[in-house]
C-alpha positions, 0 to 999 in steps of 0.5 A, a space after each residue: 816436771 810438766 807444765 800444768 796445763 789448764 783446767 778446761 784445756 782451751 781449744 788449740 784448734 783457734 786462737 783464744 780470745 777474750 771470751 773464750 779465755 773469760 769462760 774457760 776460768 768461770 768454768 774451770 773454778 766453777 768446783 771451787 764456787 760450789 765448795 765456798 756456798 756453804 762458807 759464805 752463807 754461815 759467814 753471812 749467819 755468823 757475821 749478823 749474829 755476832 752485831 754486824 747490821 747485814 750492810 756492814 756484812 755486805 761491805 765487807 764481804 765486797 771490800 775484803 774478799 777474802 774468808 779465812 780473814 773475815 771469820 777471824 775478824 767476825 769472832 774476835 768482833 764477837 768477842 770485843 776486840 781492839 780494832 788494832 789487834 783485828 786488823 793486824 791479826 787478819 794482815 798476818 793471816 793475809 800474808 800469804 797473798 803476797 807468796 801468790 803474788 810474787 808466783 804470778 809477777 812475772 805473769 802480769 807485769 806487761 799489763 796496765 795497772 788497770 788490770 793489776 789492781 783489781 787482779 790484786 783484790 781479787 787474789 784468793 786461794 781459789 783464785 790463785 789454785 786455778 789461775 795459776 795452772 792457765 798461766 804455767 800451761 804451755 802455750 803463750 796466749 797472751 789472753 791468760 788476764 781474761 781467763 783470771 779475770 773468769 775465774 775471779 768474777 765467778 768466785 766474787 760473785 757468789 761470795 757476794 751473793 752467799 753472804 747476803 743468803 746468810 745474811 737475809 735468810 740465815 736464821 731461817 737455817 736451824 744452827 748452821 754453825 754445828 754443822 761441822 763446815 769448818 773442818 770441811 773448810 780445812 779439808 778443802 784448803 789441805 786439796 788446794 795446798 799439797 799440789 803445790 809442795 813440789 820442794 822441801 822448803 816449801 814442806 819445811 814451811 807447811 809442817 811449821 806452821 801445821 804444829 805450831 797452829 795446834 799448839 798454839 790454839 789455845 792463845 786468846 784473840 786467834 794469836 795462834 793463827 798468827 803466830 803459826 803464819 809468821 813461824 811457816 813464812 819464817 820457816 821457809 825462808 830459812 829452810 829455802 837459804 840453806 838448802 840453797 848452799 847445799 
């Protein structure tokens, strides 16, 4: 299978520079940035209506920066769930980031800690989906971490701004939570996942996680998501071992 090319096709006529890599990353993630705008606004609105202050809502986006985990946490806070279960649930939901990190390790292992730490913090579904294509591109640029930085900062600043808008002005939007954007979020994630399902273990993991998520949906405190994440990861690992022996 040929390696993926970067979305913006950096010019091959001159060497890449930190600046060109950075802005190429920001351009390539722009469609996903636009798609995240309504979710950031709705998160800010929902968080404030669930009892968080504007400062607390903005701090959650600034320090957590994980949209799905933040929505889950806010829902559990509104339901008066214990903090330990909230932390455990969000950790399990975000375990997929470990898989992203494993995919990136060969590309970033030579970087210093001052690069690795912020890159780890800014690692999200959208950032990974765009950045991994640049890392897998068929060239030998030593500056691809600047491309990653461009994607990450574009998404991060957008998420903070939209959270602030939702937390402060969201009340002016009539019943935004009834717009059905939760379904649009699911479609967005499906669109990001499908291109990376290149092996049977990947398909097994996704199918098992999906089935468990549907079956376990009625469980309280979003435990169905926790069960689905664990089931998907376990199925993927076991199927990888099984198919490698064939």
